[in-house]
Backbone and ligand atoms as CSV (ligand in chain L), in Angstrom:
chain,resi,resn,atom,element,x,y,z
A,1,MET,N,N,134.331,165.988,105.567
A,1,MET,CA,C,135.411,165.021,105.630
A,1,MET,C,C,136.696,165.637,105.008
A,2,ILE,N,N,137.837,165.358,105.532
A,2,ILE,CA,C,139.056,165.984,105.102
A,2,ILE,C,C,139.396,165.666,103.639
A,3,THR,N,N,138.850,164.555,103.086
A,3,THR,CA,C,139.141,164.225,101.699
A,3,THR,C,C,138.129,164.754,100.692
A,4,ASP,N,N,137.186,165.474,101.168
A,4,ASP,CA,C,136.036,165.996,100.295
A,4,ASP,C,C,136.494,166.724,99.043
A,5,TYR,N,N,137.601,167.464,99.092
A,5,TYR,CA,C,138.046,168.278,97.968
A,5,TYR,C,C,139.292,167.723,97.320
A,6,ASP,N,N,139.777,166.552,97.776
A,6,ASP,CA,C,141.022,165.949,97.241
A,6,ASP,C,C,140.992,165.847,95.768
A,7,HIS,N,N,139.918,165.669,95.118
A,7,HIS,CA,C,139.926,165.378,93.692
A,7,HIS,C,C,140.001,166.671,92.869
A,8,LEU,N,N,139.840,167.842,93.460
A,8,LEU,CA,C,139.892,169.071,92.690
A,8,LEU,C,C,141.316,169.298,92.181
A,9,GLU,N,N,141.408,169.879,90.960
A,9,GLU,CA,C,142.729,170.026,90.344
A,9,GLU,C,C,142.992,171.560,90.124
A,10,ILE,N,N,144.235,171.905,90.239
A,10,ILE,CA,C,144.674,173.308,90.020
A,10,ILE,C,C,146.068,173.335,89.457
A,11,ARG,N,N,146.427,174.406,88.731
A,11,ARG,CA,C,147.837,174.478,88.313
A,11,ARG,C,C,148.642,175.126,89.383
A,12,CYS,N,N,149.645,174.389,89.839
A,12,CYS,CA,C,150.446,174.909,90.945
A,12,CYS,C,C,151.437,176.022,90.448
A,13,PRO,N,N,151.384,177.180,91.049
A,13,PRO,CA,C,152.281,178.272,90.592
A,13,PRO,C,C,153.738,178.017,90.996
A,14,MET,N,N,153.966,177.191,91.983
A,14,MET,CA,C,155.342,176.876,92.395
A,14,MET,C,C,155.985,175.778,91.562
A,15,LEU,N,N,155.178,174.765,91.303
A,15,LEU,CA,C,155.719,173.631,90.587
A,15,LEU,C,C,155.494,173.688,89.105
A,16,GLY,N,N,154.494,174.524,88.670
A,16,GLY,CA,C,154.262,174.730,87.245
A,16,GLY,C,C,153.556,173.612,86.515
A,17,HIS,N,N,152.820,172.841,87.244
A,17,HIS,CA,C,151.975,171.779,86.621
A,17,HIS,C,C,150.733,171.521,87.454
A,18,PRO,N,N,149.748,170.876,86.880
A,18,PRO,CA,C,148.523,170.578,87.592
A,18,PRO,C,C,148.714,169.615,88.705
A,19,LEU,N,N,147.975,169.753,89.794
A,19,LEU,CA,C,147.977,168.752,90.858
A,19,LEU,C,C,146.648,168.845,91.569
A,20,ASN,N,N,146.428,167.881,92.423
A,20,ASN,CA,C,145.114,167.766,93.129
A,20,ASN,C,C,145.283,168.436,94.559
A,21,PHE,N,N,144.082,168.827,95.066
A,21,PHE,CA,C,144.071,169.406,96.410
A,21,PHE,C,C,144.691,168.499,97.447
A,22,SER,N,N,144.556,167.225,97.229
A,22,SER,CA,C,145.160,166.254,98.221
A,22,SER,C,C,146.640,166.562,98.407
A,23,TYR,N,N,147.333,166.921,97.315
A,23,TYR,CA,C,148.741,167.231,97.459
A,23,TYR,C,C,148.939,168.517,98.269
A,24,CYS,N,N,148.105,169.516,98.005
A,24,CYS,CA,C,148.253,170.816,98.719
A,24,CYS,C,C,148.074,170.705,100.207
A,25,ARG,N,N,147.137,169.874,100.582
A,25,ARG,CA,C,146.855,169.761,102.055
A,25,ARG,C,C,147.894,168.844,102.783
A,26,THR,N,N,148.793,168.239,101.989
A,26,THR,CA,C,149.817,167.335,102.683
A,26,THR,C,C,151.167,167.623,102.197
A,27,ALA,N,N,151.402,168.732,101.490
A,27,ALA,CA,C,152.676,169.035,100.771
A,27,ALA,C,C,153.892,169.072,101.629
A,28,ASN,N,N,153.749,169.490,102.863
A,28,ASN,CA,C,154.930,169.617,103.811
A,28,ASN,C,C,154.950,168.496,104.829
A,29,LEU,N,N,155.385,167.358,104.395
A,29,LEU,CA,C,155.453,166.165,105.340
A,29,LEU,C,C,154.110,165.950,106.013
A,30,GLY,N,N,153.047,166.034,105.282
A,30,GLY,CA,C,151.731,165.781,105.776
A,30,GLY,C,C,150.981,167.021,106.217
A,31,GLU,N,N,151.704,168.147,106.304
A,31,GLU,CA,C,151.095,169.388,106.660
A,31,GLU,C,C,150.817,170.180,105.367
A,32,PRO,N,N,149.828,171.151,105.472
A,32,PRO,CA,C,149.447,171.856,104.240
A,32,PRO,C,C,150.538,172.847,103.731
A,33,CYS,N,N,150.484,173.031,102.432
A,33,CYS,CA,C,151.324,174.057,101.789
A,33,CYS,C,C,150.937,175.413,102.342
A,34,ARG,N,N,151.960,176.266,102.565
A,34,ARG,CA,C,151.674,177.585,103.178
A,34,ARG,C,C,150.863,178.492,102.241
A,35,LYS,N,N,150.778,178.145,100.975
A,35,LYS,CA,C,149.993,178.992,100.035
A,35,LYS,C,C,148.568,178.461,99.794
A,36,ILE,N,N,148.169,177.505,100.577
A,36,ILE,CA,C,146.943,176.793,100.260
A,36,ILE,C,C,145.735,177.734,100.249
A,37,LEU,N,N,145.673,178.778,101.076
A,37,LEU,CA,C,144.519,179.636,101.084
A,37,LEU,C,C,144.569,180.551,99.765
A,38,ASP,N,N,145.770,181.056,99.417
A,38,ASP,CA,C,145.908,181.898,98.281
A,38,ASP,C,C,145.491,181.096,97.027
A,39,CYS,N,N,145.928,179.852,96.905
A,39,CYS,CA,C,145.635,179.137,95.693
A,39,CYS,C,C,144.235,178.667,95.474
A,40,TRP,N,N,143.557,178.387,96.600
A,40,TRP,CA,C,142.316,177.741,96.537
A,40,TRP,C,C,141.059,178.586,96.848
A,41,PHE,N,N,141.206,179.803,97.280
A,41,PHE,CA,C,140.048,180.548,97.744
A,41,PHE,C,C,139.015,180.787,96.738
A,42,GLU,N,N,139.384,180.782,95.441
A,42,GLU,CA,C,138.376,180.999,94.444
A,42,GLU,C,C,137.608,179.740,94.018
A,43,ARG,N,N,138.070,178.619,94.480
A,43,ARG,CA,C,137.479,177.335,94.072
A,43,ARG,C,C,136.474,176.775,95.070
A,44,PHE,N,N,136.741,176.990,96.371
A,44,PHE,CA,C,135.787,176.536,97.408
A,44,PHE,C,C,136.191,177.227,98.686
A,45,PRO,N,N,135.325,177.118,99.739
A,45,PRO,CA,C,135.612,177.863,101.017
A,45,PRO,C,C,136.783,177.191,101.731
A,46,VAL,N,N,137.930,177.415,101.244
A,46,VAL,CA,C,139.160,176.722,101.751
A,46,VAL,C,C,139.516,177.236,103.167
A,47,GLU,N,N,139.131,178.461,103.472
A,47,GLU,CA,C,139.487,178.952,104.835
A,47,GLU,C,C,138.663,178.198,105.889
A,48,ASN,N,N,137.392,177.997,105.609
A,48,ASN,CA,C,136.556,177.172,106.522
A,48,ASN,C,C,137.055,175.738,106.614
A,49,PHE,N,N,137.385,175.234,105.450
A,49,PHE,CA,C,137.944,173.899,105.453
A,49,PHE,C,C,139.184,173.766,106.340
A,50,ALA,N,N,140.078,174.760,106.169
A,50,ALA,CA,C,141.324,174.768,106.953
A,50,ALA,C,C,141.072,174.846,108.448
A,51,ARG,N,N,140.144,175.735,108.806
A,51,ARG,CA,C,139.826,175.906,110.256
A,51,ARG,C,C,139.301,174.574,110.829
A,52,GLN,N,N,138.550,173.900,110.078
A,52,GLN,CA,C,137.921,172.682,110.514
A,52,GLN,C,C,138.867,171.469,110.545
A,53,ASN,N,N,139.879,171.497,109.690
A,53,ASN,CA,C,140.630,170.302,109.480
A,53,ASN,C,C,142.145,170.363,109.856
A,54,PHE,N,N,142.702,171.645,109.903
A,54,PHE,CA,C,144.114,171.736,110.164
A,54,PHE,C,C,144.364,172.070,111.615
A,55,SER,N,N,145.537,171.674,112.079
A,55,SER,CA,C,145.896,171.987,113.471
A,55,SER,C,C,146.175,173.463,113.671
A,56,ARG,N,N,146.175,173.882,114.867
A,56,ARG,CA,C,146.466,175.331,115.175
A,56,ARG,C,C,147.931,175.681,114.683
A,57,GLU,N,N,148.873,174.764,114.831
A,57,GLU,CA,C,150.215,175.037,114.382
A,57,GLU,C,C,150.229,175.215,112.856
A,58,ALA,N,N,149.505,174.334,112.156
A,58,ALA,CA,C,149.454,174.463,110.692
A,58,ALA,C,C,148.867,175.812,110.296
A,59,MET,N,N,147.807,176.197,110.944
A,59,MET,CA,C,147.145,177.458,110.669
A,59,MET,C,C,148.064,178.668,110.923
A,60,GLU,N,N,148.856,178.546,111.985
A,60,GLU,CA,C,149.833,179.646,112.323
A,60,GLU,C,C,150.905,179.707,111.239
A,61,LYS,N,N,151.363,178.577,110.732
A,61,LYS,CA,C,152.417,178.581,109.682
A,61,LYS,C,C,151.777,179.223,108.428
A,62,ILE,N,N,150.558,178.879,108.079
A,62,ILE,CA,C,149.943,179.464,106.912
A,62,ILE,C,C,149.821,180.978,107.058
A,63,ALA,N,N,149.355,181.386,108.239
A,63,ALA,CA,C,149.153,182.846,108.510
A,63,ALA,C,C,150.492,183.567,108.487
A,64,ALA,N,N,151.584,182.882,108.823
A,64,ALA,CA,C,152.890,183.570,108.865
A,64,ALA,C,C,153.612,183.530,107.515
A,65,SER,N,N,153.016,182.956,106.532
A,65,SER,CA,C,153.718,182.862,105.273
A,65,SER,C,C,153.926,184.220,104.667
A,66,PRO,N,N,154.948,184.353,103.809
A,66,PRO,CA,C,155.273,185.700,103.180
A,66,PRO,C,C,154.008,186.249,102.448
A,67,LYS,N,N,153.930,187.540,102.489
A,67,LYS,CA,C,152.855,188.206,101.754
A,67,LYS,C,C,153.076,188.107,100.289
A,68,PRO,N,N,152.052,188.064,99.493
A,68,PRO,CA,C,152.240,188.221,98.012
A,68,PRO,C,C,152.959,189.438,97.624
A,69,LYS,N,N,153.784,189.377,96.595
A,69,LYS,CA,C,154.611,190.531,96.194
A,69,LYS,C,C,153.837,191.791,96.067
A,70,ILE,N,N,152.639,191.710,95.486
A,70,ILE,CA,C,151.828,192.921,95.227
A,70,ILE,C,C,151.527,193.641,96.544
A,71,LEU,N,N,151.302,192.931,97.625
A,71,LEU,CA,C,151.024,193.555,98.898
A,71,LEU,C,C,152.274,194.326,99.398
A,72,GLY,N,N,153.428,193.702,99.211
A,72,GLY,CA,C,154.670,194.362,99.590
A,72,GLY,C,C,154.898,195.624,98.827
A,73,ILE,N,N,154.597,195.587,97.502
A,73,ILE,CA,C,154.795,196.817,96.639
A,73,ILE,C,C,153.758,197.886,97.083
A,74,LEU,N,N,152.545,197.478,97.408
A,74,LEU,CA,C,151.506,198.429,97.831
A,74,LEU,C,C,151.970,199.088,99.179
A,75,GLU,N,N,152.559,198.364,100.050
A,75,GLU,CA,C,153.025,198.925,101.299
A,75,GLU,C,C,154.155,199.940,101.071
A,76,ILE,N,N,155.086,199.628,100.157
A,76,ILE,CA,C,156.121,200.565,99.808
A,76,ILE,C,C,155.577,201.875,99.247
A,77,VAL,N,N,154.575,201.732,98.420
A,77,VAL,CA,C,153.942,202.944,97.790
A,77,VAL,C,C,153.276,203.771,98.880
A,78,GLN,N,N,152.517,203.092,99.760
A,78,GLN,CA,C,151.864,203.796,100.895
A,78,GLN,C,C,152.868,204.555,101.774
A,79,ARG,N,N,153.956,203.832,102.057
A,79,ARG,CA,C,154.990,204.491,102.909
A,79,ARG,C,C,155.566,205.731,102.257
A,80,ALA,N,N,155.833,205.587,100.936
A,80,ALA,CA,C,156.393,206.720,100.163
A,80,ALA,C,C,155.440,207.891,100.150
A,81,GLN,N,N,154.108,207.611,99.977
A,81,GLN,CA,C,153.114,208.653,100.004
A,81,GLN,C,C,153.038,209.288,101.369
A,82,ALA,N,N,153.204,208.527,102.452
A,82,ALA,CA,C,153.160,209.092,103.791
A,82,ALA,C,C,154.331,210.005,104.024
A,83,VAL,N,N,155.545,209.585,103.513
A,83,VAL,CA,C,156.675,210.417,103.702
A,83,VAL,C,C,156.529,211.728,102.998
A,84,LYS,N,N,156.022,211.645,101.714
A,84,LYS,CA,C,155.819,212.844,100.938
A,84,LYS,C,C,154.821,213.804,101.624
A,85,LYS,N,N,153.736,213.235,102.107
A,85,LYS,CA,C,152.771,214.024,102.841
A,85,LYS,C,C,153.344,214.747,104.070
A,86,ASN,N,N,154.206,213.996,104.803
A,86,ASN,CA,C,154.848,214.586,105.953
A,86,ASN,C,C,155.761,215.749,105.539
A,87,GLU,N,N,156.535,215.536,104.475
A,87,GLU,CA,C,157.437,216.572,103.948
A,87,GLU,C,C,156.694,217.826,103.528
A,88,GLU,N,N,155.558,217.574,102.857
A,88,GLU,CA,C,154.756,218.759,102.493
A,88,GLU,C,C,154.119,219.491,103.704
A,89,ALA,N,N,153.754,218.739,104.685
A,89,ALA,CA,C,153.175,219.326,105.849
A,89,ALA,C,C,154.170,220.179,106.661
A,90,THR,N,N,155.438,219.697,106.700
A,90,THR,CA,C,156.465,220.408,107.430
A,90,THR,C,C,156.918,221.650,106.705
A,91,ARG,N,N,156.783,221.715,105.321
A,91,ARG,CA,C,157.153,222.882,104.554
A,91,ARG,C,C,156.210,224.055,104.762
A,92,LYS,N,N,154.956,223.688,105.051
A,92,LYS,CA,C,153.937,224.771,105.262
A,92,LYS,C,C,154.081,225.545,106.529
L,1,LIG,S1,S,148.797,175.240,97.595
L,1,LIG,FE1,FE,151.015,175.006,97.336
L,1,LIG,S2,S,151.220,173.013,96.301
L,1,LIG,FE2,FE,149.083,173.645,96.108
L,1,LIG,S3,S,148.937,174.656,94.145
L,1,LIG,FE3,FE,149.326,176.210,95.674
L,1,LIG,S4,S,151.530,176.478,95.728
L,1,LIG,FE4,FE,151.075,174.554,94.683
């Protein structure tokens, strides 16, 4: 049932205070918060829950949400390493 996890509580990283899952799944005018998978994956199988309960449009919005900063930083490092590797290969 869509309300099965509504009672679970978490500290929201955006709002800075505790709230229940019921808020997260309805945070955007009844649609889920775009960070819902990131925030809840350690607590219960939220991805399965989302697939079963959210619309395709809602899932697309979640999937299109910005990447966590650390992923962006890792991509920059990987690109820099690739450029360095290419420079070294062209010198030889
Ligand atoms: S899913 Fe959204 S509203 Fe819920 S805790 Fe995470 S950031 Fe806050």
